[in-house]
C-alpha positions in Angstrom: -33.3 -82.1 59.7 -34.9 -78.9 58.5 -37.6 -79.5 55.8 -37.1 -77.2 52.8 -39.1 -78.5 49.9 -38.5 -75.3 48.0 -35.2 -73.9 47.0 -34.3 -70.8 49.1 -31.7 -68.1 48.5 -28.7 -68.1 50.8 -28.8 -64.4 51.4 -31.4 -61.7 51.9 -31.6 -58.0 52.7 -32.4 -56.6 56.1 -32.6 -53.2 57.9 -29.8 -53.4 60.4 -29.1 -51.0 63.3 -25.4 -50.5 63.4 -25.2 -48.9 66.9 -27.4 -47.2 69.5 -28.7 -43.9 68.4 -31.0 -42.2 66.0 -32.8 -43.5 62.8 -29.7 -42.6 60.8 -28.0 -45.7 62.3 -30.1 -48.0 60.0 -28.3 -49.6 57.1 -29.9 -51.7 54.3 -27.5 -54.7 54.3 -27.2 -58.2 52.9 -27.5 -60.9 55.5 -27.7 -64.7 55.5 -31.2 -66.3 55.3 -31.8 -67.7 58.8 -32.2 -71.5 59.3 -35.2 -72.6 61.5 -34.2 -74.6 64.5 -36.2 -77.3 66.2 -39.7 -76.1 66.8 -39.3 -73.1 64.5 -40.4 -72.2 61.0 -38.9 -69.9 58.3 -41.3 -67.3 56.9 -41.0 -65.2 53.8 -42.0 -61.7 54.9 -45.1 -60.1 53.6 -45.1 -57.2 56.0 -43.4 -56.3 59.3 -45.3 -54.4 62.0 -43.7 -51.2 63.3 -43.8 -50.8 67.1 -42.4 -48.4 69.6 -40.3 -51.1 71.3 -38.1 -51.1 68.2 -37.3 -47.4 68.7 -36.3 -48.1 72.3 -34.0 -50.9 71.1 -32.6 -48.8 68.3 -31.9 -45.8 70.6 -30.2 -47.8 73.4 -33.1 -47.3 75.9 -33.4 -51.1 75.9 -30.2 -53.2 76.0 -29.5 -55.1 72.8 -26.3 -56.3 71.1 -25.4 -54.3 67.9 -25.4 -54.7 65.0 -29.1 -55.6 65.4 -32.0 -56.5 63.2 -35.1 -55.3 65.0 -38.6 -56.7 64.8 -40.8 -59.3 66.5 -44.1 -58.8 64.6 -44.7 -59.8 61.0 -46.9 -61.8 58.6 -46.0 -63.9 55.7 -45.8 -67.4 54.1 -44.1 -70.4 55.7 -41.3 -71.6 53.4 -39.4 -74.1 55.7 -40.0 -76.2 58.8 -37.5 -77.0 61.6 -37.5 -80.4 63.3 -40.5 -81.4 65.3 -42.9 -78.9 63.8 -46.4 -80.4 63.3 -49.7 -79.0 62.2 -48.0 -76.4 60.0 -47.1 -76.8 56.4 -45.0 -75.0 53.8 -47.3 -72.5 52.1 -49.4 -71.7 55.3 -50.3 -68.0 55.7 -49.3 -66.9 59.2 -48.7 -63.9 61.5 -46.8 -63.6 64.8 -45.6 -61.2 67.4 -43.0 -63.7 68.7 -40.5 -63.8 65.9 -37.0 -62.3 65.8 -35.3 -60.0 63.3 -38.4 -59.3 61.2 -37.0 -56.2 59.6 -35.8 -58.6 56.9 -37.0 -60.5 53.8 -37.1 -63.8 55.8 -37.4 -64.4 59.5 -37.8 -67.3 61.9 -40.5 -67.8 64.5 -41.6 -70.4 67.1 -44.2 -72.7 65.5 -46.4 -72.6 68.6 -46.6 -68.8 68.5 -48.2 -68.5 65.0 -51.6 -67.2 64.2 -53.1 -68.8 61.1 -54.3 -66.1 58.8 -57.6 -66.8 57.0 -57.6 -66.4 53.2 -60.2 -63.6 53.7 -57.6 -61.4 55.4 -54.9 -59.7 53.4 -51.4 -60.7 54.6 -50.2 -57.1 54.8 -53.3 -56.2 56.9 -52.7 -59.3 59.1 -49.5 -57.6 60.3 -51.8 -55.3 62.4 -53.1 -58.2 64.4 -50.3 -60.1 66.3 -49.1 -57.3 68.5 -51.6 -54.4 68.4 -54.7 -56.7 68.0 -53.6 -59.2 70.6 -52.6 -56.3 72.9 -56.0 -54.7 72.6 -57.6 -58.0 73.2 -55.7 -58.9 76.4 -56.2 -55.4 77.8 -60.0 -55.5 77.5 -60.6 -59.2 78.0 -58.1 -60.2 80.6 -56.2 -57.3 82.3 -59.5 -55.6 82.9 -62.6 -57.5 81.7 -64.6 -54.8 80.0 -68.3 -55.3 79.9 -71.7 -53.5 79.4 -71.8 -50.0 80.9 -68.2 -49.6 81.9 -66.6 -46.2 81.4 -63.2 -46.8 79.6 -60.5 -44.2 79.0 -57.6 -44.8 76.7 -54.7 -42.7 75.4 -53.7 -42.3 71.7 -57.2 -43.0 70.3 -56.0 -42.7 66.7 -53.1 -45.1 67.1 -53.1 -48.7 66.1 -53.9 -50.2 69.5 -56.2 -47.2 70.3 -58.4 -47.8 67.3 -58.6 -51.6 67.9 -59.2 -51.2 71.7 -61.9 -48.6 71.1 -63.7 -51.0 68.7 -63.4 -53.9 71.0 -64.6 -52.0 74.1 -67.6 -50.6 72.2 -68.4 -54.1 71.0 -68.3 -55.3 74.6 -70.8 -52.5 75.6 -68.6 -49.9 77.2 -68.5 -46.1 76.9 -65.1 -45.1 75.5 -63.3 -41.8 76.0 -59.9 -41.0 74.5 -57.3 -38.3 73.7 -55.6 -37.2 70.5 -53.2 -34.5 69.5 -54.7 -33.2 66.3 -58.1 -32.6 64.6 -57.3 -35.2 62.0 -56.6 -37.8 64.7 -59.8 -36.7 66.5 -61.8 -37.7 63.4 -60.1 -41.1 63.2 -60.8 -41.8 66.9 -64.5 -40.9 66.5 -64.7 -43.1 63.4 -63.3 -45.9 65.5 -66.3 -45.5 67.8 -65.1 -43.3 70.7 -68.0 -41.6 72.5 -65.9 -38.5 73.1 -62.4 -37.3 72.2 -60.4 -34.8 74.3 -57.3 -32.7 74.1 -54.2 -33.8 76.1 -54.1 -30.6 78.2 -57.7 -31.0 79.5 -58.6 -34.7 79.5 -58.5 -35.1 83.3 -61.2 -32.4 83.8 -63.2 -33.7 80.9 -63.2 -37.3 82.3 -64.5 -36.0 85.7 -67.2 -34.1 83.8 -68.5 -37.0 81.7 -68.5 -39.4 84.6 -70.1 -36.8 86.9 -67.1 -36.8 89.3 -67.0 -40.6 89.7 -64.1 -41.4 87.4 -63.6 -44.1 84.8 -63.6 -47.8 85.6 -60.4 -48.3 83.8 -57.7 -46.2 82.2 -55.5 -47.8 79.5 -52.4 -45.6 79.1 -49.7 -46.2 76.5 -48.2 -42.7 76.5 -46.5 -42.9 79.9 -44.7 -40.0 81.5 -46.8 -37.2 80.0 -50.2 -38.7 80.9 -50.1 -41.4 83.5 -50.4 -39.2 86.5 -53.7 -37.7 85.2 -54.8 -41.2 84.0 -54.4 -42.5 87.5 -56.3 -39.5 89.0 -59.1 -40.1 86.6 -59.9 -43.6 87.9 -62.9 -44.3 90.2 -62.6 -45.8 93.6 -61.4 -49.4 93.3 -60.8 -48.8 89.6 -57.8 -49.7 87.6 -55.0 -47.8 85.8 -53.2 -49.9 83.2 -49.8 -48.7 81.9 -48.9 -50.6 78.8 -46.5 -48.3 77.0 -44.1 -45.3 77.3 -44.4 -43.3 74.1 -43.5 -40.1 76.0 -40.9 -41.8 78.2 -41.0 -44.0 81.3 -43.2 -43.2 84.3 -41.3 -42.2 87.5 -41.5 -44.5 90.5 -45.0 -44.6 92.1 -45.6 -44.3 95.9 -48.1 -47.2 96.5 -49.7 -45.1 99.3 -51.1 -42.9 96.6 -53.3 -45.9 95.5 -54.8 -45.9 99.0 -55.3 -42.2 99.2 -57.1 -42.0 95.8 -59.5 -44.8 96.5 -57.9 -48.2 96.9 -56.9 -48.2 93.2 -55.3 -51.0 91.2 -52.5 -50.5 88.8 -50.5 -52.9 86.6 -47.8 -52.9 83.9 -48.7 -55.8 81.7 -47.0 -57.1 78.5 -48.2 -59.3 75.7 -45.8 -62.1 76.5 -47.5 -62.7 79.8 -50.9 -62.9 78.1 -49.9 -65.3 75.3 -48.1 -68.0 77.3 -49.7 -71.0 75.8 -50.9 -72.1 72.3 -54.4 -72.4 73.7 -54.4 -68.8 74.9 -53.1 -67.6 71.6 -55.7 -69.6 69.8 -58.5 -68.2 71.9 -57.4 -64.6 71.4 -56.9 -65.0 67.7 -60.2 -66.8 67.3 -62.1 -63.9 68.9 -60.3 -61.3 66.9 -60.8 -63.1 63.6 -64.4 -63.8 64.6 -65.0 -60.1 65.3 -63.4 -59.2 61.9 -65.7 -61.7 60.1 -68.8 -60.2 61.9 -67.8 -56.7 60.9 -67.5 -55.6 64.6 -63.8 -55.0 64.1 -62.0 -53.3 61.2 -58.2 -53.2 60.6 -56.4 -50.0 59.8 -53.0 -50.1 58.0 -52.6 -46.4 57.5 -48.9 -46.1 56.6 -46.8 -48.4 54.5 -43.0 -47.9 54.1 -40.5 -49.8 52.1 -38.5 -52.0 54.5 -35.3 -50.3 53.1 -36.7 -47.0 54.5 -37.0 -48.2 58.1 -35.3 -45.0 59.2 -38.0 -42.9 57.7 -40.7 -45.0 59.4 -39.0 -44.6 62.8 -38.9 -40.8 62.4 -42.6 -40.8 61.6 -43.4 -42.9 64.6 -41.3 -41.0 67.0 -42.7 -37.7 65.9 -46.3 -39.0 66.4 -47.0 -38.4 62.7 -48.6 -41.9 62.3 -52.1 -43.2 62.9 -53.4 -46.7 62.9 -50.9 -49.4 62.0 -47.6 -48.8 60.2 -46.0 -51.6 58.3 -42.7 -52.2 56.5 -42.9 -54.1 53.2 -39.9 -55.8 51.6 
């Protein structure tokens, strides 16, 4: 039986996508408050993280069933427990990237996929950690283990992952190079610690210049179609190109012979789910992130806050690349 020691409303409001298409297909609707199943908890939303995957789901690029409440990342307070949940209590402050339908005033999430949020961290700011923070962590600690002296390139240096990944790589001793689209974003990327920031139309040549023709040890690319070809060409012999997003669209099929021709390169298309498979791995990643925050080696950036009822406006801002840092939706 679900444990609900506090009285909960039967209904809530949620930002619902009625059909595949543009942001105009959002509606602010009343919906039932979900009931946590075995192994799940019910959380009252403090903030929902906005991520590009939700634009793919809304537009129809990813197959979902409509009407659809987007969202997998959020922070908040536990208000009810499903059967079999241990080591979590009503009132706990948590964040997760493994929930469902977080564009709502309440959401459910697996109990074993929760990050406990220390009281020193604001719950709204904590919404920047589960996906962007954990993504930045697995990229530089697991996909390619960044260490002292590595030359690292990453796209979208003023974005949420970009700022966090830059800070983490600098903390690990790397030289970090990135690209941005505006002067304002250049300033943000430099403040995050980037050693140099380039324009999109020249970053390939610049990377060859700063590495004296050798190439970078690793290229982390979240832009996709517009940049991946140059990112791959900018990697040193036996280096790695990591594609972890497609902000400009999917990358065309790659001829593997090119990896041989350009220097026995490695490439991979990782995702967070494959790097947070166990509670122990989640705990390790969260522990390092919160530890770096406590040390001051890492700073969070929640740069845009939208009312959850204005999810359409938030999607327009994200898709037009008008955002920097982390964007959250607040009920």
